N, C-alpha and C positions, 0 to 999 in steps of 0.2 A: 372862758378866758384861756383857758388852756389853747385851742384851736384857735383864739386870735394872736395870743402870741405869737404862736410856729406861725401864723400865715404871716403877720406881720413881718417875723423875722427870717423869712424864707423869702417874701418881697424885698424885704435890704436886700438882700445874699444877693438876688436874680441881677437886683437894678447895678450891686456895684463885683459882679461875677466876671473875673478875668476872661477875656473871648476865645485864651488859647493856649496854647502851652505858657506856663509862665517860671521863672524862679523867684516869684515875690514869698514873704513871707517864711521862710526855709524850705520854699516847694519844688526846688530842684530834680527831689524824687518823682516828681509826677509822669516825667515823659519814661522812666525806667518802670513803675508801677503798669501804665498803657499799656506799653510795648508789652510787658507778659503778659496784661488783659487780654490784648491781639494776637497773640501766638501761643495761649496758653502755657506761659512758662511760669519760671519760678524766680521769684523778685527775690532782694538781697533777705537777709537772714532779718525774721525767721521764717520768711515766708509766704507771710500774711494766708495762711489758706482761705479765710474767711470772706477776707476783702477782694480778694482775686475774683471768687467765684460769684459775688455779688457785683461787681465792677463788672464782669462781662457780662451778663442780663441787662447792666442797665445799662451797657456799651450797644447789645443788639436791639435793647429796646427802642432809645431813640435811635437809635439808624434806622430802625423802621418806620417811628414815627417822623421826623426828621433826617433825612436820609443826606440831606446836603449839609446839616449843622457840622458844625467843625470838631474834627472827633475831642481832641482835648476840652474844650469846652463843656461834652458830654459830661467827661470826670470829673469838669467841676462842678458842675450843677446835681453830680452825686452826692459832693459834699454837700454842698447847700444845701441839698434833702436833706443829709442826717444831722446836722448842727439844728436845723430846727425843727427836728423832730424831738433833739435833745431839750428845745424851749418846751416845747408843749409838755414833755415828761416833768420837768421841772415845775411848770407852772401846777398843772396837777397833783404833785406830790407837795408843793407846799400849802396847796386847798386842804387835803387832805389834813398836814399836821395841824394845821390851826382849827383844830374840831372847835377848841373850847374860845375860839374869836369868830364866833360865827358872824357879827358885825362886819368884820374886817377880814372875811377871808377872800375877797378877788381880792381886793387891795394889796393884800399880803401876798397872791399868788403875782399877783399882776409885778408888782415890784423886783422880787427876785426871779420871776423870767426874763422880761428885757433888760433887766443888769448882765444877767447872764446871756443874753441875746449879743447886746451890744458890745462885751467885752470884747477891746480890742485881740485875744488872743485867742477867741473862738471865731469871730468877725472873718480875722485873717485866716484862719484853717478853711474858714466857708468857702470860700472865693477860690480856692486852687484843688488841683487831686494830691489828695494827702491822705494818708490812714488816719489822720487823727483826730477828723470829723465823726469818721464812726467810732472812733474812741468814745468818743464822747460822748454819743449816742447809747454808746453800750455800759460805761457803768455811771450814767443815770437814769439808767432803766435797771439796771443792779439797784442804785439806791432808794429805788421806787419798789422794786418786790422786797426788799430787805424791811421798808418802812411801810408802805403804805398798801402795801396787796394783804387783805384779808383771806386766807383759806379757809378750808371746810376743815382740814387737816394738817397735822405736822408730817402726814407723805405729800400731799399736792403743794405745799409750801418746802420741800426739801428740793424736790422734783422744778419746781419753779427756779428756785434759787438756784440749786445747778444747773440748770439748762444755762442761765443768763452766765454766772460765773464761768461755763465750757464755750460759750459762743464768745467771752472776752477774752478768754486765755487763746482758744485760735485765733485772737486776731494778735490783741497788744500784750504782749507780757506782763507789762507792768501794770495790767490791773489785780495783779498777785500784789501788790502794792495796797490795794483798797481791804485785804482779808483782816490783818489784823482789826480792824474797824467790825468787819462782818461778824469777824468771833465774839469782841468783845455785845456785840450786840443783840446776838445767840443765848449769848453765856448768861445776858441780865434779865432775859425772858422768863414770864413767870411759871411758862408753859415747862420750861427746862430741856426746851430742846437738844440741846447736846450729850444729855444719856438717853433718849431716843433711838434706837436700831431703826424704828420707821423714816424718821426723817434721814438720819445716816445712808439709809440703803435706798432710797426715791433720789438724795442729793446727789449718791456717788452715781446712781445712774444719768443725772440727769448733765452732772458735767460730761461723764463717758460719751456721751452721742453726740456733741459738737463737737468734741477731740477727735472724733474719727473722720473730718477734715482734714488733717492732717496726712492721711491716706491718699493724696490726691497726691502728693510733693514726690513721692517716690515712684507711684504711676507714671506720672506726665513727663519726670526725668531722665528717663531712659528712652525716651522718642528719640533724638533729644528736642526740645526746640533753643532757638538761639538767647532764649534771655532763660538761662539755667545756673542761679546761683548753687553752687557748691554738689552739683552733678550729682545729687541724693539719693542713689541707689544701692549704695551700700549701710549697713547699719550706721558705721561710723559717720561716712560723711553727712547723713539725716542727721545725727546726733547734732553735727558741727552745726549743721545751718539752722536745725532750730531753737537750741539753744544759745543763740548769737556769739561762740566762739571768737568770732572776729574781730567781733566790737568790745569782747571781757576787758580789754585791758585801761578803755574807757573808764570802767564804772574803777570811783574811788582814785581819778586817774591827775587828780586835782593837787597841787601841792599844796602840804599845807601852809607854804606864806601868802596862797593863794586865796585863802578860806574865807578870808576876813571880804574881800571884794568881793568874791560866787556869794557871802553873803548880803552885801550890799546889791550887787545884782539881783538877788529873790527880793527883795526887798521894794527896788525898783521896778521889777515885773509889776509885782499886783501892787501898788499902788498906782501904776499907772490905769490898770482895769478899771477902777468905778472912780479918778481921779482921788489923791491925797483925801479928800473931803471923806469922800462914799468909802474910802479903806475905812480910814476913822470910825464912821459909822458901824461900818462890818465888825471892829473890832468891841464895839461898843454891845453890837450881838450877843457875840463870847462873853464878853462882861454879864450881859444878865443870862446867858444860860450859867454861869458860873455860878451865880448868886441862887436861881430859882430852878434848875434843870441841871444837876450835876453829870448827870448819865448821858444830858447830850450832848453836853461840852466834853466829856470825854470820847463820847464818840466820834464828834470832828475833828477833836486833837489828832485822833490814832486816823482818823480820812488823812488829814494831810500831814502830819510829821513824816512818816515813812518817803512818803513823794515827793517833800518839797529837801528832806537828807541827797536822795538819790537826785533831782536837778542840781542841787548843789556840787554834788562831786561827780558828778557823769560829765567829762571835760573835754565835750564838744561844744562846736560855736552855737547848736540849736537846743539843748539843754532845754531854754525856756518853754519848751513846749509842752515839757511832761510836767507843769506847773497847771494844765489844764483842769483835775482835779480839784485843788487849789483854789482856783478862780471860783469855779463853781460854788464849792463851800461856802466863799466869802460872800455869794451871791444871796446862800439860804440866809446867814446871819444877816442882812441888812432889815430883814421885816425886824427882827428883833431890834436892833440895831437904835431904828426908827424908834421904835417904842420907848425905847431906853433914852434917846434924847429927848423925845414928846412929855416923856414924865418929869423928865429935870425942868423941862418949860411948862409946867401946870404950875410952879409958884407965881408965874404971872397970868396965867390962862386960866380960867375959872374951869371949863370942862376938859377932862385929861383924853375921854372918849372922843371929843372934838378932835381937839392936839393931835391926838394919835391919825385920825380918819385924814386929815389934814396934810399929816406929814408923808402920809402914804401916797396920795394924791399927788404932791406938790416934787414927791421924788420920782413918781412917772412922768410927770409935764419934765422934770431935770433931764431926766434919761432922753427923751424924745429930743427936748432942743440940743441935750449933747452926740445925739447921733446925728445933726443937722452940721453942728459944726466941726465932725469927725470925718463927714463922709468923702470928702473930698480928698481928705489926708489918708482916709483907710482904701478907698476902693482903685479896683484892679481893672477898671474898664477901659482906661487909654494905655495899660500895662503891654509894651511890644518887646521887651528885651529881647525874651527868648526867642522869640517867632520869627523877631529881625535876625536872629542870630542863626534858625533855622532857615530863612529867606537867602544869607550870606553864604552858608553850606551847598545850598541848592543851586545858587548861580556861580559859585567857584568849583566846586567840584568834578573831576571829569569823569566819566564812564571808567570803572575797571580803577581806580582808587584807592591806592592802603593808606587809611586812616589809620594815624597813632594818636591816641588821647588817655589825659590820667583821671583828672579834677572831674566831679560826678555831673556839675552841667551842661558840661559841654559834651561827655561819655553818653549821657542817658536822652540829649538834643538829638544824636544822632542816632539812637536805637529808636527811638521815639519817630523818625525823619522814616528810618528805612523801615520801621518790623508793624509801627502805629496808622501812621498818616497815609504811609507809604509815597511821600509826596519825593523825598531823597533821592529812594530805591529809582523812580520811576524815573527822574529828571540825570540821575546817572548810575546808569543797571552795574550790578556786579563791584560793589563795593566790597572791601573786606577790612574791618575794625577791627583795631589791637588796645585793648585796655592794659597800658603799660603798668598798672598799678594792680591788676589783679593779675596778670601774668605770675605773680611768684607763686602763686597757687596748684598745686595739679589739677585740680578739678577744672580750673578756668583754660590750662594749656590743652588737657584732656578735649573741652569743650573746641577749643580756636579748632582743633585738628579735626573734629567732626564736621566742623562748618566750614572750613577752607580745606580742604584734603588736598587739592591741588596746589597749595600756596608755595610759593618755595623756601624752605628754610624753616617752618612748620616744623616743632619736635622738639626742638632743644630745650634749653633749663630756663635761657634768657630771648628777648627780644629781639637780639644785636643780631645771630644769623639769617629773621625774617628780614630785619633791614637792610643789611647785606648782599641779600642773595636777589633783592627787587628792584637794586638801585637800576635803573635801565630797562627795565622789562613792566615796569605799573608808574604813573604819577604816583607820589606820594607827601603826603601832607601830615602835618604836625596840628595839633589842638594849643600845644600849650610849647613855650622853650625847655624840654625835658630831654634826658637823657635816656637812649644811647647818645639823641641829633645833640650837636652843639650849636652855638650861634650862629656862628662863621657858615654853618651849611644851610642856614634855613634863611629863604625869602618872603618878607612879611606881606600876606597878600588876604588885606581887610584885620579880622581877628585870626586869619588861619597864616600855618609857615608853610612856604611848599620848600618840598625837603632839595637843594640840587647841592651835591655834595663835592667838596672840591679837593677830597682827598680820592687816593686809587685804593681800590678793594681787589 
């Protein structure tokens, strides 16, 4: 069942995969991540050292296997593979946990794994180049090691658990939100692991080893690559990057008056994953655990509550993607929910076991039908928004152009076209890319000076001297109407704006 569900998920993801660069499903960062991997650079905080190393290897492999394949498609395929592996791990975990229900283990595993695979949140992240599919793989692996791994000794258990936690921290720091659930499970372990020195010693070693990947950041930052967030060659800059200091104001950034709306959005996102009926069945599974297995109830609540609070109070448009661990836990609850509903129905049917079995089978059938209904809506096979914008850049920009940008989607598409696919750098050589939003940071001004040492006006505190010094020297474009330009000085050319000042400098 693990291989079957993973294979089915991978097939679905490949069929509906975005064919190239995409902005769909909060995927604007894909262009930056691909560019960072291509130039051995450092992406936005916290730098994602594990992801970049794995993505680089993946891109090289598929470049060798299918050299004519689209560069962004290879990155999208990495997400599809990561998500599919998490589906297989989920099936195997549920199978192992259902040892007391041997007649239904396969069906329970199939229900949980397929529900997880077909949830819109995971499905959407499996089709684009983003960090969240690998995050899903790592937290499902963490759950498997914690709940299903049968080690020979506390030492091997501590090492395995530590390595997975370390890998998670070397990728996405929000995996730390799951540690209360992990510690609770270890606390109630009859082997008293939390007081075992061997467990802690080997666990500490396991966590430390993957964290060495963070040393990649200062090693490559001094080069410097053209994608080099934080220019992290000093301890202060390194800490600024890996701690996510630039995004700290988003945490608990939701106004109290908006909390009710955020909570409503949280409920809407979760009920959308398995339909409102499926969401209700999952909550019935929590009810079953509350009545019969309270330690599992506690574990599940400690798993999802910190993540939910974080997602609700994190003030960004894409905060719902942080709910992936919550969506996964709902899938784990689904088989017990079906059992609860089936037991309620036995007042009209003679065989409780048969009703449970048919309930599981019907749910699998319903999930497959739901896939057919949803596939046209969630498929990105014909998504062309980002690639169309890149084509427009290629046809519009002239060699030697100076381009000012601010928003993520437009900026990262420029970076992708220049540094990853290189379509833009080939069609318009010697481009100079300036991000106005990042220019407030000293590290970015230093990077711009390193990249374009001969660009007139570089070195000031703002972009105004660069704009003024290059009027008449280079073609100048803006991706948006943004200061220091004013709309009267901008001439629309498709989605771009050509800077043609009417003022004298």
